[in-house]
C-alpha positions in Angstrom: 0.0 0.0 0.0 1.4 3.4 -1.0 -0.9 5.9 0.8 -3.5 5.6 3.6 -5.9 8.5 3.4 -7.6 9.4 6.7 -10.6 11.7 7.0 -12.7 12.5 10.1 -16.2 13.7 9.5 -18.7 14.8 12.2 -21.9 13.9 10.3 -21.4 16.7 7.8 -22.4 15.1 4.5 -22.2 18.5 2.8 -18.5 18.4 3.5 -17.8 14.7 3.1 -19.4 14.1 -0.3 -17.5 16.9 -2.2 -14.3 15.8 -0.4 -14.6 12.1 -1.4 -15.7 13.0 -4.9 -12.6 15.1 -5.4 -10.5 12.3 -4.1 -12.1 9.9 -6.6 -11.4 12.3 -9.4 -7.9 13.5 -8.5 -5.9 10.4 -7.4 -3.2 8.8 -9.5 -4.3 5.3 -10.4 -0.6 4.2 -10.5 -0.5 4.5 -6.7 -2.2 2.1 -4.4 -4.6 3.8 -1.9 -6.7 2.9 1.0 -9.2 5.5 2.3 -10.6 5.6 5.8 -13.5 7.8 6.9 -14.1 8.1 10.7 -17.8 8.6 10.9 -18.0 10.7 14.0 -21.5 10.8 15.7 -23.2 9.9 12.4 -26.9 9.3 12.3 -27.7 5.8 10.9 -29.3 7.0 7.7 -26.3 9.2 6.7 -23.9 6.4 7.5 -25.9 3.8 5.4 -26.0 6.3 2.5 -22.3 7.1 2.6 -21.4 3.4 2.8 -23.5 2.7 -0.3 -22.3 5.6 -2.3 -18.6 5.1 -1.6 -18.0 1.4 -1.5 -14.2 1.9 -1.8 -14.0 3.7 1.5 -13.5 2.0 4.8 -15.9 3.6 7.3 -15.0 3.5 11.0 -17.9 4.3 13.4 -17.0 6.7 16.2 -20.0 7.1 18.5 -18.4 8.4 21.7 -17.1 11.9 22.4 -13.7 12.1 20.8 -11.6 14.9 19.4 -9.5 15.4 16.3 -6.6 13.4 17.7 -8.5 10.5 19.0 -10.7 10.1 15.9 -7.8 10.3 13.5 -5.9 7.8 15.6 -8.7 5.2 15.3 -7.9 5.0 11.6 -4.2 5.7 11.7 -3.5 2.7 13.9 -5.1 0.6 11.0 -3.1 2.3 8.3 -1.1 0.0 6.0 0.3 2.6 3.6 3.9 3.7 3.4 2.5 7.2 3.9 -0.5 8.6 5.7 -2.4 11.5 4.2 -4.4 13.2 6.9 -7.2 15.3 5.4 -10.0 17.4 6.8 -13.5 16.7 5.5 -14.0 20.4 4.6 -11.3 20.2 1.9 -11.5 19.6 -1.9 -8.8 18.5 -4.3 -8.6 20.3 -7.6 -5.4 18.5 -8.8 -3.5 15.3 -8.0 -2.0 16.7 -4.9 -1.2 13.4 -3.2 1.0 12.2 -6.0 2.9 15.5 -6.0 3.6 15.1 -2.2 4.6 11.5 -2.6 7.1 12.4 -5.4 8.4 15.3 -3.2 9.8 12.7 -0.8 11.9 11.3 -3.6 13.8 14.6 -3.7 13.8 15.5 0.0 16.5 14.4 2.4 16.1 11.2 4.4 15.2 13.0 7.6 12.1 14.5 5.9 9.0 13.3 7.9 6.2 15.6 6.7 5.3 17.5 3.6 2.2 19.6 3.4 0.4 21.3 0.5 -0.6 24.9 0.0 -4.0 25.5 1.5 -6.3 27.8 -0.5 -9.5 29.5 0.5 -12.7 28.7 -1.4 -12.2 31.7 -3.6 -8.7 30.5 -4.5 -6.8 33.0 -2.3 -3.9 31.8 -0.3 -4.6 30.5 3.2 -1.4 28.8 4.3 1.8 27.4 2.8 3.8 26.1 5.7 3.7 27.7 9.1 6.4 29.6 11.0 7.3 29.0 14.6 4.4 30.1 16.8 5.6 31.0 20.2 3.6 31.6 23.4 3.9 35.4 23.2 2.6 35.4 19.7 -0.4 33.4 20.7 -1.1 35.9 23.5 -0.7 38.9 21.1 -3.1 37.1 18.7 -5.8 37.1 21.4 -5.6 40.9 21.5 -5.6 41.1 17.7 -2.0 42.4 17.8 -0.5 39.6 15.8 -1.7 37.6 12.7 0.0 34.4 11.6 1.9 34.9 8.3 0.2 33.0 5.5 3.1 33.1 3.0 6.1 31.8 4.8 7.0 29.4 2.0 4.7 30.5 -0.8 6.2 30.7 -4.3 9.3 28.8 -3.5 8.5 25.3 -4.5 9.7 22.9 -1.8 10.8 24.8 1.4 11.5 23.7 4.9 8.9 24.9 7.4 8.5 24.9 11.1 4.9 23.7 11.5 1.9 22.4 9.7 -1.9 22.6 9.5 -3.8 19.5 10.4 -6.2 20.2 7.4 -3.9 18.3 5.0 -0.4 16.8 5.2 1.5 13.7 4.1 3.7 11.9 6.7 5.8 8.8 6.6 3.8 6.2 8.5 6.8 4.6 10.2 7.8 8.0 11.7 4.2 8.8 12.6 4.0 5.5 14.6 7.3 6.2 16.3 6.1 9.6 17.4 3.0 8.0 18.9 0.4 9.3 16.4 -1.5 12.5 17.4 -1.3 13.6 21.0 -4.8 12.9 22.5 -4.3 15.3 25.4 -5.6 17.9 23.0 -9.0 17.9 21.4 -9.3 20.3 18.4 -6.1 22.2 18.6 -3.1 22.3 18.5 -2.4 18.6 17.7 -0.9 19.6 14.4 1.6 22.0 15.8 2.5 19.6 18.6 3.2 16.9 16.0 5.4 19.1 14.0 7.3 20.3 17.0 7.8 16.8 18.3 9.0 15.6 14.9 11.6 18.4 14.7 12.8 17.7 18.3 13.3 14.1 17.3 15.6 15.2 14.5 13.2 15.2 11.5 12.4 17.9 9.1 9.1 19.4 7.9 8.4 20.7 4.5 5.8 22.7 2.5 5.2 22.5 -1.3 3.9 25.7 -2.9 3.3 23.8 -6.2 0.8 21.4 -4.6 -2.5 22.9 -3.4 -6.0 22.1 -2.4 -9.1 24.0 -1.1 -9.8 24.3 2.6 -13.3 25.7 3.4 -12.8 26.2 7.1 -14.3 29.7 7.2 -17.7 28.4 6.1 -17.9 25.2 8.3 -16.3 26.0 11.7 -19.1 27.9 13.6 -22.0 25.6 14.2 -20.8 24.3 17.6 -18.1 26.8 18.4 -19.4 27.4 21.9 -18.2 23.9 22.6 -15.1 23.6 20.3 -13.6 27.0 21.0 -13.3 26.6 24.9 -11.7 23.2 24.3 -9.3 24.7 21.8 -8.3 27.6 24.0 -7.6 25.2 26.9 -5.6 22.9 24.6 -3.6 25.9 23.3 -2.7 27.0 26.8 -1.5 23.6 27.7 0.6 23.4 24.6 2.2 26.9 24.7 3.0 26.7 28.4 5.2 23.6 27.9 8.5 25.3 27.3 10.5 22.2 27.9 11.1 19.3 25.5 7.7 18.0 24.4 6.9 14.4 25.2 5.5 11.7 22.9 1.7 11.1 23.3 2.2 7.7 25.0 4.5 9.4 27.6 1.8 11.9 28.5 0.4 9.8 31.4 3.5 10.5 33.5 3.9 14.1 32.3 2.3 15.6 35.4 4.8 14.0 37.6 7.6 15.7 35.7 6.0 19.2 35.7 7.3 21.6 38.3 6.7 25.2 39.4 8.0 26.5 36.1 5.2 24.9 34.1 2.5 26.1 36.5 4.0 29.6 36.5 4.1 29.6 32.7 0.5 28.5 32.5 -0.6 31.1 35.0 1.1 34.0 33.2 -0.1 33.0 29.8 -3.6 32.1 30.9 -4.0 35.4 32.8 -3.3 37.4 29.7 -5.7 35.3 27.6 -8.3 35.7 30.3 -8.1 39.5 30.0 -8.5 39.3 26.3 -11.4 36.9 26.5 -13.2 39.1 29.1 -12.9 42.1 26.8 -14.4 40.0 24.0 -17.1 38.8 26.3 -18.0 42.4 27.3 -18.1 43.5 23.6 -20.3 40.5 22.7 -22.7 41.4 25.6 -23.1 44.9 24.4 -23.6 43.8 20.8 -26.2 41.2 21.9 -28.0 43.8 24.0 -28.9 45.7 20.8 -29.1 42.8 18.3 -30.4 39.5 19.7 -29.7 37.5 16.6 -28.8 33.8 16.8 -25.3 34.5 15.6 -24.6 37.1 18.3 -26.1 34.7 20.9 -23.6 32.0 19.9 -20.7 34.4 20.0 -21.7 35.6 23.5 -22.1 32.0 24.7 -18.7 31.1 23.2 -16.8 33.8 25.0 -18.6 33.0 28.3 -17.6 29.4 28.0 -14.0 30.3 27.1 -13.5 32.5 30.2 -15.0 29.8 32.4 -12.5 27.2 31.0 -9.2 29.0 31.2 -8.4 28.2 34.8 -10.4 25.0 35.1 -8.7 21.6 35.9 -10.8 20.0 33.2 -9.2 18.5 30.1 -10.1 19.9 26.7 -12.1 16.8 26.1 -14.1 17.2 29.3 -14.7 20.9 28.4 -16.1 19.9 25.0 -18.2 17.1 26.4 -19.8 19.5 29.0 -20.7 22.2 26.5 -21.6 19.9 23.7 -24.1 18.1 26.0 -25.7 21.4 26.9 -26.1 22.2 23.2 -27.8 18.9 22.5 -30.1 19.3 25.5 -31.3 22.8 24.3 -32.1 21.8 20.8 
């Protein structure tokens, strides 16, 4: 097997069908593929329809609360390909991007572990091509809208070494992925991708981006339906990640991580979280004022999201526990 394609879909058929159709159209038949779709919290009718319409796909049911890392790992542990191509369901191929990335490895040095394509917005504009190092202070500045992550760190240069990746799409050598322990399940929606790239570099591997291989990522149109549950979990996960200034651990070492953490980690978390809390409280106040004059559903969701974030910053709950709590509340109020 050359490539194992792994997609996680949370019952979004409007995402899944265009994604799989584009895969069917833009994959090189000279390569041998297997395609996994982790059907996350699917209703039975949608699952039955998808299985019928895409008989070449291996569907894995995931009916418990799981995040990006856990769901992907369900399929990754079954992968037989020499490479794994991790792909979001809200992406669409418009060229044979996988073959390009596979061929990239033929020219890259032996220590190359990951190569990612250029991500384009739905209108064709540049979203990301590789990612620079994203330190804790930049994350904090971002919360105050004082920093924006560069989108063109490797754009227009062909193959370029990069510091980090987006989990929306990347190709990785399966043997290395397995050695690194797959995705770190301590996180839930973010920043598993940055954690993976950082760990790979710490272990002596290199990460690359190809500006000549691209696909569409429609994240701006698909990420808001349950953001009052996903965003608090994401912020908590980001705080955990950015406060770890020491050497990152492999996911399977995380169980004993708390025993190795000292005052330096707690202080780092406190300082970073305090700054983020101030930013989120300001956003909460603004959202409250906006909702006071315009009680639209969109404004209600924004206000609820900021309230949940501020309540989650100094909690002892894991990102998964935070998501479970607020997702259950959403389901109960439908």
